[in-house]
C-alpha positions in Angstrom: 95.5 122.2 109.9 93.1 121.6 107.1 93.3 117.9 105.9 91.0 117.7 103.2 87.3 118.5 102.1 85.1 116.8 104.5 81.6 117.1 103.1 80.2 118.5 99.9 76.1 118.5 99.0 74.0 118.2 95.9 70.1 119.0 95.8 67.7 116.2 94.7 64.1 116.1 93.9 63.4 112.5 95.1 65.6 111.1 98.2 64.5 107.7 97.8 65.6 107.5 94.2 69.0 109.3 94.6 69.6 106.8 97.7 69.2 103.9 95.3 71.7 106.0 92.8 74.3 106.7 94.9 74.1 103.3 96.1 75.1 101.9 92.9 78.4 103.8 93.2 79.1 101.5 96.2 79.0 104.3 98.7 78.0 103.7 102.1 75.1 105.2 103.4 76.2 107.1 106.5 72.9 108.8 107.8 69.6 109.2 106.5 66.3 111.2 107.6 63.4 112.1 106.0 65.2 115.4 103.8 68.6 114.4 104.0 71.1 111.5 103.2 74.8 111.6 103.7 76.7 108.8 101.7 80.4 108.2 102.9 83.3 109.0 99.8 86.0 108.0 102.5 84.8 106.5 105.6 85.3 109.2 108.8 87.1 111.4 106.2 84.8 113.0 104.0 80.9 112.4 102.8 78.4 113.5 100.0 74.9 115.3 101.6 72.0 114.8 99.0 69.0 117.0 99.8 65.7 116.4 98.9 64.5 120.2 97.7 62.9 122.0 95.2 66.0 123.8 94.5 67.1 120.6 92.3 65.6 122.5 89.2 68.4 125.0 89.4 70.3 125.0 86.3 73.2 123.4 86.3 76.7 125.1 87.3 79.6 123.5 88.2 80.1 125.8 91.2 76.5 124.4 92.7 75.9 121.4 91.4 79.4 119.2 90.4 81.5 116.8 92.5 84.5 114.9 91.7 85.3 111.3 93.0 88.5 110.5 93.1 89.3 106.9 92.2 92.9 105.4 91.7 94.9 105.8 88.1 94.8 101.7 87.8 91.1 102.0 88.0 90.4 104.8 85.4 91.0 102.6 82.7 87.7 100.2 83.3 85.8 103.4 85.2 83.6 103.9 81.9 82.5 100.1 82.1 82.3 99.9 85.9 79.5 102.8 85.5 77.6 101.6 82.4 77.6 98.1 84.1 75.5 99.9 86.8 73.7 101.7 84.3 74.7 104.6 84.8 75.2 106.7 81.2 78.7 108.4 80.5 77.8 112.2 79.3 79.8 114.0 76.9 82.1 116.8 78.7 84.2 119.8 77.0 83.2 118.2 73.9 84.6 114.4 74.4 81.8 112.0 73.6 81.5 108.9 75.8 84.4 107.0 73.5 86.6 109.5 73.7 86.6 109.4 77.6 88.2 109.1 79.9 90.0 112.8 79.0 92.6 114.4 80.7 91.7 118.0 81.4 94.3 120.7 81.0 94.5 122.2 84.3 98.3 123.5 83.7 100.2 122.8 85.6 98.5 120.0 86.6 96.7 116.8 84.6 94.1 114.7 86.0 92.0 112.3 84.2 88.1 112.3 84.4 84.8 110.3 83.4 81.7 112.3 83.1 78.2 111.3 84.1 75.0 112.5 86.0 72.9 111.4 88.9 69.1 111.2 88.6 68.7 115.2 89.3 71.4 116.2 86.4 74.1 117.1 88.8 77.4 116.5 87.2 79.3 113.8 88.8 83.3 113.1 87.8 85.5 110.0 88.5 89.0 111.7 88.8 92.6 111.1 89.0 95.4 113.0 89.0 98.3 111.8 86.6 100.9 114.5 87.0 101.3 117.6 89.3 103.4 120.7 89.6 104.9 120.6 85.7 105.9 122.8 83.2 104.5 121.4 80.1 101.6 123.0 78.7 99.2 120.4 76.7 95.4 120.6 75.9 92.8 118.4 76.4 92.7 115.4 75.1 92.1 111.3 75.6 93.7 109.4 78.2 94.3 106.5 75.7 96.2 109.8 73.6 97.7 110.9 77.0 99.3 107.3 77.7 100.9 107.1 74.1 102.2 110.6 74.3 103.9 109.8 77.7 105.3 106.3 77.8 
């Protein structure tokens, strides 16, 4: 029955500024009116809604102001450079500085690589790819470089 996530929403203070930012991520603008814009993450399958509101001042919490965008494993090695080339700064996440990312999350029994950044309103964004699913070996967070050296 359920085949994926169709939409997620984020609060923004300035819709025009946010449209410019999400356009830098090479996302296609699907719809816009005076208070909301939708960007396709996968055309016809999923999109992000950006709502202009004074509620964008809410303190950050991942349950209300976070979206992870899936990328392919082969793109993870250049994700930081791709973002920085667009003027988007990598932020520290889980005590992993920019230089240590992509990091590997210890979501046992799964492993995912991720790079973290923010939109202009401080909404937390993440480029993420699965590395392993459903395995027994426990591990702690580490850089993707360390993961790759351990798993060759």
